[in-house]
GUPA-881693 format. One line per field, with one value per residue (C-alpha): residue number from 1; x, y, z. Coordinates in nm, 4 decimals. Layout:
nr <- c(NUM|...)
east <- c(X|...)
north <- c(Y|...)
up <- c(Z|...)
REM end
This chain:
nr <- c(1|2|3|4|5|6|7|8|9|10|11|12|13|14|15|16|17|18|19|20|21|22|23|24|25|26|27|28|29|30|31|32|33|34|35|36|37|38|39|40|41|42|43|44|45|46|47|48|49|50|51|52|53|54|55|56|57|58|59|60|61|62|63|64|65|66|67|68|69|70|71|72|73|74|75|76|77|78|79|80|81|82|83|84|85|86|87|88|89|90)
east <- c(5.9285|5.8662|5.5326|5.6729|5.9715|5.7439|5.5256|5.8364|5.9599|5.6269|5.6201|5.9703|5.8758|5.5666|5.7659|6.0239|5.7455|5.5867|5.9208|5.9962|5.6599|5.7050|5.4247|5.4501|5.1548|5.1012|4.8997|5.0838|4.8456|4.9479|4.8009|5.1084|5.0678|5.4197|5.5729|5.3590|5.4350|5.8100|5.8198|5.6104|5.8397|6.1583|6.2163|6.4700|6.4872|6.8042|6.7101|6.6617|6.3943|6.6421|6.7709|6.4234|6.2858|6.5827|6.5384|6.1691|6.2406|6.5203|6.3107|6.0234|6.1536|6.1144|5.7362|5.5241|5.2832|5.2818|4.9838|5.0616|4.7372|4.6756|4.4046|4.2530|4.4093|4.0945|4.1202|4.4850|4.4654|4.7043|5.0188|4.9399|4.9149|5.2419|5.4161|5.3113|5.4333|5.7323|6.0551|6.2392|6.5914|6.7493)
north <- c(13.9394|13.5948|13.6902|14.0175|13.8340|13.5851|13.8665|14.0426|13.7197|13.6614|14.0215|13.9877|13.6580|13.8168|14.1166|13.8881|13.7007|14.0263|14.1514|13.8205|13.8298|14.1896|14.3479|14.7263|14.7969|14.5873|14.5881|14.4556|14.3516|14.2530|14.2134|14.3515|14.7274|14.7629|14.6096|14.8159|15.1372|15.0713|15.0011|15.3085|15.5301|15.3431|15.3048|15.0282|14.8862|14.7659|14.3973|14.0872|14.2633|14.5112|14.2789|14.1789|14.5323|14.6739|14.3979|14.4969|14.8697|14.8335|14.7145|14.9557|15.1880|14.9061|14.9406|15.2221|15.1874|14.9999|15.0262|14.9150|14.8052|14.6899|14.4233|14.2361|13.9000|13.7152|13.8765|13.7837|13.4147|13.4147|13.5299|13.2918|13.0041|13.1066|13.1248|12.7660|12.6206|12.8375|12.7175|13.0269|13.0292|13.3071)
up <- c(16.3317|16.1814|16.0250|15.8903|15.7447|15.5672|15.4324|15.2971|15.1377|14.9643|14.8445|14.6989|14.5326|14.3742|14.2491|14.0865|13.9071|13.7887|13.6560|13.4841|13.3104|13.1984|13.3988|13.4231|13.6550|13.9654|14.2856|14.5890|14.8655|15.2130|15.5583|15.7380|15.7453|15.8870|15.5722|15.3355|15.5265|15.5288|15.1552|15.0739|15.2851|15.1875|15.5622|15.6161|15.9695|16.1339|16.1521|15.9340|15.7269|15.5797|15.3052|15.1902|15.2028|15.0125|14.7517|14.7260|14.6994|14.4417|14.1428|14.2102|13.9385|13.6856|13.7102|13.5715|13.8630|14.1918|14.4245|14.7813|14.9444|15.2995|15.3225|15.6144|15.6850|15.5745|15.2297|15.1859|15.0963|14.7968|14.9813|15.2658|15.0174|14.8485|15.1855|15.2565|14.9252|14.8328|14.9956|15.1168|15.2440|15.4484)
REM end
């Protein structure tokens, strides 16, 4: 769950930045297919992920287009770098 939680946190952080900067079309890439699938389906689990996933799903209507893309871990360097530098608190 720890890796999924970090992926969800980075996704939420990126969405907040996109909203703050006024972007209307975004591509959200991630190497955790489980997170991408849950957000696409609006499937909220009964665990610690629920608050992050609901916070990700909520602003989706603020965008004209969101593409959710699963990428291989080796191609996902930006979120991994953000996760290392961004201090997240539960």
